[in-house]
N, C-alpha and C positions, 0 to 999 in steps of 0.2 A: 383821195382823201375821203374818208367816209363821212356820211351825213348822219346827224342825230335823228333817230326814228321819231316820227310824229305820232301823237296819240291817235287812237282809233276814232273815226268819225261817228261811231254808233252812239246815238244820243241816250240810249238806255243802259245805264251801268248798274249791274246787280251788286248789292253789298256782299262783302266777304262773310262766309258762314264760320262761326266759331265752334270748335268741337267741345262738347260738354263731357266732362269727366266726373263720374259719380264715385263717392267714397262711402263705403259701408261703415256703420258705427262700430267702434272697437268693442269687442266682446267684454261685457261687464261680469260675466260668469254668474254662477248661482252657488249659494252656500250649501254645503252638504246637509246641514240641519234642516234646510227648507225643502229638500227633495227626497230625503231618505226616511222611510218609516220602518221600524223594527218591531217584530212580534215574537213572543215566546209561545210555543205551542207544545202540547203534550200528546197529540194524536194527529194522524194524517187528515182527519175530518176537519181539523181547525185551520189547516193550510188553505189560504185563499179566502178565508172568511174575515170580513172587515171588522167585526166586533170581537176578534180574538184579542188576547191580552197584549197590549202594546207597551213598550218600555221607553223611558226618557233617558237617552244616553247623556253622559257628561258633556262631551263636545266632539262631534264628528268632524268638525272642520280641522281639528289638530292632526288628523291622519292624512290630510292632503298636502299639497305643496305649500310653499311659503305663505300665501295669502289665504289658504284654506278654502279655495273655491274650485268648482268644476267648470271647465270651459268646453265650448264647441258643440253643445247640445241644445236643441229647442224642444220644449215640452218634456223635459226629463222627469221621470218618476221611478224611484228605486224602492222596491218593497223587499225586505229581508225577513226570512223566517228562520228562527233558531229553535232547534228541538231540545226540549227539556229531558228527553230520553237518552239521546246519544251525544247531544251538543254539537251536532253538525249544523251547517247553515246553508241556505239557498237564497240567492238574490235574483229577483224578478226585475229586469231592467227594461223600461219602456221609454221611447222618445219619438218625436215626430220626425226629426232630421238632424243631421250633423253638418257643420261647416266650420272651417278655420277662419275666424275673424280677428286674427292678430295675436291670439293667445294659445294657438294650437288646440288639439282635441285631447282631453284628459283620458288617459288609459284607465278606465273604470275597473277592469279586472285587477290590475296591479294595485290600485288604491284600496280595493276591498280586501285583497290578500294581506295588506299591511295589518289589518285588523284580525281577519279570520284565518289566515294562513291555510293549513291543510284541512281545516274543518269545513271550508267552503266547497260544496259539491257543484258539479257542472250543470246539471239539469234537474228539473222538478221531479221527474220519475225516479231518478236515483235517490233524491232526498226523501221522497215518500216511502221508498223501500226500506230506509233505515229504521222506520218505526217498528218494523217486524224483524228485520235481520239483526238489529242491535238493541232489541228490547231488554236484553240482559246485560247491557254494557256496564251499568253502575254496579250491579251485583258481582259481576266478574272482576271489575277493577278493584273493589274493596275486599275481595275474598282473602287477600294476603295480609290485610291490615289487622290491627288489634282492636277488638270491640271493648270499649270501656264500660264496665258495669257500674251502675250507681243505685243507691237505695231509692226506691219509689214509695212515695207516701200519698195515699188516697188517689192513686192514678196519675200523680204528677211527680216530677223530679224533686220539687221543693215548693214551699209556699209562694215563692216569687214567680211561679210558672202556672198560676191558676187560669191564665188567659189562653193557654195552649188550645189550639183547635183540634188536636189529636191526642188520644191517651198516650201517656209517657211510655206505656208498654209497647207501643208501635214505633217508638223512636229509639235510635241508638247512635252513639257517636263513635266513629271508627278513626283510630289514629294510624297514619301511615308515615313512615320515615322516607324523606326525599332522598333520592340517590339510586333507587332501583328502577328498573324499566317500567314496571306497572304503575308506580306513582308518577313518574315522569310523563307517561302516556296519558294518564288521567288529567294531570294538571295542564298539559298542553291543550286539552279540549276545553278547559275552563278559562284559559288566558283571554279569549275574546270578551267574555263577560267581565273579567277583571278590568280590562282596558276601557270597556264601554260604561261600566257602572261604578267603579271605584276611582274617585277623583285623585289625579296625580299619582296613580299607582303604576308600578312597573313589574314585569314578571319576575318571580324569584329564580334563583339559580338552582335548577333541578339536578345539578351534580353535587351539591353541597349537602352532606348528610346531617348537618346541624339544623336543617329546615325540617319541620314536621307539619303535616296536614291533618286537621281535625275535621272530619266530614260528618255532617248531620244527615242521617238517613231515615226515611220513613218507609216502613214495610207495609205494602198494600196487597191485600188478598183479592185477586181478580179471578173469580170462578175457579178457586183452588190453586191458582198459580200466584205465588207470592212475588210481587214486583218490588224492587228497591228504587225508591225515588230520592234523588239528591235535593235536599231543601236549602242547603247552604254549606259553607266551609270557612275555615280560617287557617292562615299560614302563620306558624310560630317559629321563632328562631331561638336557639339555645346558645347563649353566650357563656364563656368560661368566667367563673368568679373565684378569685383567689381565696383560700388555697385549694379547696376541694368541692366547690359547689358550682351551680349554673344559675343563670338568670333567664327567665322566659320573657320574650318580647313578642307581643302580638303585632304583626306587620300588616296583614290583610284580613279582612272579614267581609263576607258577602252572604246575605240571605237573598235567594232569588226573588225578584220583585213579586212574583206570584204569591209568595209565602210571607211577605213582610207584614209587619204590624199584627202579628198573630202570636207573639211570645217566643218565637224560635231564636231570635237573637239573644234574649236574656237566658234562654235555656243553654245555648252554646257557651256563653260567657260563664255561666254557673259551673258547667262541666270543667272548663279550663281552670277556674279558680280552685276547684277540688283537686284537679291534677297537680297544680302547683303546691298545694298543701300536702297532699299524699306523698309527693316525691321530694318534699322538703327542699325546694329550690330557694335561692336567696330572696328573690322577689319576682313579681309578675307585673310587667309594665306594658304600655301600649305606645306604638310609634305614631306620633302626630295624629291623635284621634280627632275625627270630625265631631262637631257639637252633638249631632244626633246619636253617635255611638257613645260619646262621653256620658250622655244622659242615661243610656241603658247600663253602662258599666257602673255608674255611681249608684243607681238603684239597687243593683246586685250587691255592691260593697256595703251599702248602708244596712241592708238586711243582715249581713254577716257581723257588722260592727255592733249592731243593737244587741246581739247575743254574745259579744266578746267580753267575758267577765273582767279581765285585767284592766280594762279602760273605763269601767262604769263609774268608779270613784272620781276619776279625772273629769268625766263629763258632768257629773252631779256638782262637782266643785265649781266648774266654770258657769253652769246654769245658776247656781246659788249666788255667785258673785254678781252676776248681771241682775238677778231679781232683787238684790239688796238695794239697788239704785245708788244714789249719791255719786254717780260717775262724773268725772270732770268733763268740762266742755271739750277738752282735747283728749279723746279716748284713744289710747294706743292699742292697735290691733295685737301687738305682741303680748299683751296681758291676757289674751284669750286664745292663744295657741296652745296645743296640747303639750304636756311636759315631755321631755326627751325620752323618759322611760316608757311612756305610752306609745310614742312613735316606734320605738324598738320592739315593744310587745306586739304591736299590730303587724309589723314586718315579719316577725318570727312566726306568729300563729296564723295569720291570714295572708301573708305574702303581699300585702298592700304597701307600696312604696310611700315615702314621706310626702311627695308632691300630691299624690292622690288622696292620702289621708287628710291632709290639710283642707282639701276641697270638701271632703266628707265631714270634717270636724264642724264646720260652720252649719251644716245641715243637722248634725246631731244636737248642737246647742239649740237650734230653732225648734226641733222636735221636743225638747225638754221644757220649753217655755209655755206654760199654761196658766191663765189664758194668754194667748200670744198677743192680742191687741194691747194688753196692758204694758208690755215690754217692747213693743215693736219699734218705738222711737230710739231707745238705747241700742237695740240690736242693729238697726239700720245704720246708726252712727259707727258701730264697730266695723260693719262691712264697708262703709264709706272710707274709713281711715285705712283699712287694709288695702282697698283698691288704690287709694292715693299713695300709700307706701310702695305698692308694687310698681306703680307708674313713675312716681317722682322720687322715690327713695325714702328710706326710713326717716320719719319726722319731717318729710319734705326737706331733708337736711342737706341738699346739694348746694344751697346758697353759700357762696364764698369759695366753692371748690372749682378749680379750673384745670383742664388738661392742656399743656402747651408743648410746642415743638422746640427742641433745643439742639444745638450741634452735638453730634454723638458719633462715636466709632462703631456703635452697635447697629444691628439690623433695625431700621426704622419701623418695620412691621411688627416687631416684638418688643419694643421699648418705648416708654413714655415717661413724662414727669407730671405729677399732680401736686398742687399745693393749695392751701387754704389762705386766702388773703385776710389781712387783719382789719381791713376797712370795709368788709362786707360787700365786695364786688359781686355782681350777679353770676349765677352758675352758667356753665356752658350747656347744661342739660335743659332742653326746651321741648315743649310740645308745639304742634302747629297752631297758628293763630294767636290772637291776643289772650289776655287773662280771662276775659269773659267767655271766649270760646273754649278755653281749657276747662273751666268749671263746668260748662255745658257737656263737654265730652266725658269728663269724669262722672258727672251725675247720670249720664246715659249708661255708662258701664255699671254703675251701682244699681240702677233700676233693672238692668238686664240680669244682673246677678241675683237680686232679690226675687225676681220673677222665676228664675231657674230654681232657686232654693224652695220656693213655695210649691212649684210644680212637682219636684221630686218628693218633697215631704208629703204632699197629698197622695201621690201614687203609692209611696211606701206605707202610708197609714191605712190604705185600703186592704192590705194583706194581713 
């Protein structure tokens, strides 16, 4: 029978040692906007120079994976150079080290190619060579396009372009029909700038011949060699309009950041307006314009409307009505909208659609009020009631109207029932917040609109 083993007689018993296990912090990643800097350069001497022209892209994070971050790099710094000559790009990537800390290591080359595609060159030397090997890229690309000739007055395309930094004789707009190889090749070089600088934009279909590119070119004489510099462009789509017309819709417009705020955007819009009139399209519209572009577009349209003879009587009548005063406390905006005949005359002669004309109409009335301070109270009341009508409905008359669900054999997505109660039940149309907040929100919209009207009126009055 075995005996139980007695413990050791050694009086000194060493404590058991515990193994320490270290855990590295999970990689938090770095946002692309924080580690990527992008420059536009027009010569190889500008490459590598920190004070070259930098651009502020819309959102670089959107081109990465789900959370828009770069993982696995320590001390990451990416500098991207984009050539204004050939529109090639080169990325200088520097970092201290890489390690997988739970999120993997981002494939930077693949991430950058989502933006730059084939325009991204492999090394700096190759990029620098493009400034000489492709110095005639723009001239060659637009050689098959149609140069649009326009009347030049006093060295400028029109009175609305007096701020141009180059004589109009040095500028030309070239129209190219999308669908042929030359146009597709040119636009593919421009796609990265569209993605980086035009908010919410997607590339156009380069196989659809209903797309047209209008390219703003500046000719520069460099020691007897005339260079073609692309300042900006716009993409326009031609829609069929029954029975035998088309509608022009501006979908993308981009003036390169180097040339912005110099009058080139207005110049390009002016040319497009003249094309629409000359070719007698049904109308000329803009797809979801940003506020900054809407401002430029309205300034151009106001100049045309001020010289549009068929609507002068309607403008004078509206201004006179407001000047006479004695307006009721409840001023209906509908009393100051242009007559239907004026809306149609403007569409036919200037190709400005109704929605845009109504925006311009308020500014035309403002310009007719002199002295403006005397009539500003009534004018503001008109704008206020128009904004209220747009947001809450005509006469704020949604009170008592309700949309309800009822049993039906029809598709619920395309059927509903509306009725007006007889006992004044509240409307189902609501704004966020309580009544006080609603009034504050409406007043803010009115203030912003008045500020915009004054700014455009001041700018137009300078010309």
